[in-house]
N, C-alpha and C positions, 0 to 999 in steps of 0.2 A: 535085557528087555526093558530097561528103564526108559529108553526113548519112545516106547510105544505106550507108556502108561497114560491113561486118559484118552487115548485115541479111540475113535468110535469102533474101529475094526481091530483092536489090539488082540482079541482072542483069536481071530482068524490069522493075524500076522504071526502070533506065537506058534500056531499050528503049522504055519509054513516054514518055520525055522528062522524067522527074522531076528531072533535073539542071538544067533551065531552067524556072523556075516560070511564065515567060511564054509558053512554047510550048504550042500546042494539044495536048490529049490525043489519043492514037491507040492503036489496039489492035494486038496482036501475035499471032502463032501460038504463042507460047511458054507459053501458059497464063495470061497476065495479062489475059485478056479481061474485059470487064465484063458484068454481067447487067442487064437492063432490066426494070423492072416497069411502072410507069405513066409512063414517061419519065424517071424518076429511075434512076440507075445506082449499083450497089454493086460494087466491084472483087472479083474472085474471091479475091485475096489477103486482103482484109479478111474476107470470109466464111470463108475457110479458117482464119485465125488465131482468129476468134471460135468457130468450130466446135471447135477444139482447146482453147479456154478453157472451153467449156460443161461438160464433165464435172467439172472442178475446182471451178467455181462451184457446181454442184449438190452435189458431195460436201461442200464446206464448209457449204452451207446445211443439208444433212441432219444433219451433225455438230452444227451449232448447235441444230437442233431436238432432237436427243438430249440435248445439254447442258441446254437449257431444260427438257426433261422431267425430267431428273435433279434440277434445282433444285426443281421443283414437288414431286416425290416427297420430296426431303429436307425441304421445309417441312412436308409431311404427316407424315413420320416424326418430326420434332421434336415436333410437337403430340401425336402418338400415344404416343410414348415417355414424354413428360412426363406425359401423362394416365395411362398405365398405372403409371408409377413413383410416382405420387402427388404429383409436383412441382407439378402444376396441379390437384390434386384438391380435395375440399371443405375439407380442412384447410390447403391451400396458400393463402397470402395473395394479395392483389391484386398485389403486386410480382412474385411468381413467375409468375402468369398473364400479367402484362404482359410479362415477360422472354421467356417462351416464345412468346407471340404476336409479339413484336418479332423474335425469331430467325426464326420462320416467315415473317414479312413480308419480311425481308431476302432470304431464298431466293426468294420469289415475285417480288420486284422484280428480282433478278438474272435470273430466268427471262424476265421481260418484256424486259429489256435485251438478252438473247441471242436471243430468238425474232424480234424485229422485223428485225434485219439478216439473219437467216437467211431470212426471207420474201423480202426484197429479192434475195438471192442466187439463190434458187430461181426467182423471177420473171425475173430476168436470164437465167438458163440457159434458161428457157422461151422468152423472146423471141429468144434466139440460135437455138433450134431452129426457131422460125417463120421467122426470117431465112434460115436454111439452106434452107428449103423454098421460100420466095417470092422471095428475093434482092431485096426491095424496100427502098428507102431508109426508108420509114416504119417498117418493122420494125427496121431498124438504129437509128433514132432512139429507138424505144421501148425497145430493149435498153440503149442508152446512158443513157436517163432512169432506168431502174432502177439501173444501175450508179452514176450520180451520186447518187441517193437513198441508196444504201448507203454511199458514201464520205462524204457529208455527215453522216450519222448517226455513222459511226465517227469522223470528225473532231471532232464535238461531244463524243463520249464521251472522246476522247483529251485534249481541253482540260480537261474536267471532272476526269478522272483526274489530270492534271498539277496542277491547282489543289488537289485534295484531298491529293495527295502532298506538295506544298510546305507546305500547312497542317499535315499530320501531322508533317512534319520540324520545323516551328516549334514545335509542341506538345511534341515529344520534347525538343528543346533547352531550351525553357522549363521543362519538368518536371525536367530534369537540373539546371538552374540553381537552381530552387527547392529541390530535394532537397539539393543541395550546400550551399545557404545554411542550410537547416534543420539539417543535420548539423553544420555549423561553428558555428552560433550557438546 
């Protein structure tokens, strides 16, 4: 039972026989009963923990939508300000127009990178809400699928971010070496 030490429901888990993985499950009157949908069962403890996770997942998803919206607006502002200030006007060259559109595209790409995981978090929260109503294993699986998709996406972004960080550091070091050589020679 060492793995349940410190767990909020460790007393309920020990009453269920969680200390012996080969023991048949049983229900107790302590609130650790299971709910049955179509023969599949989801523990009340699991449903309760996910219910407590739902508002935070939804909040993070909504904040992600707000951030994505701000990125979209910033892209529009960049194009608008440069158009008003004449930076991308008729006398502006192709390079200025390309630079402005490039800046706007960066904002819009960031918006897409933020909005997709936000959709996954909001869907995850919605699946938790459905699980709370039905207590069915299928709804638990759907919630976990959305959570897996979120973490898969975040993991890929973390790896890409790490690669770009290392490349950026290498460019800075190489630039410093070349600048030092140019100054010395």
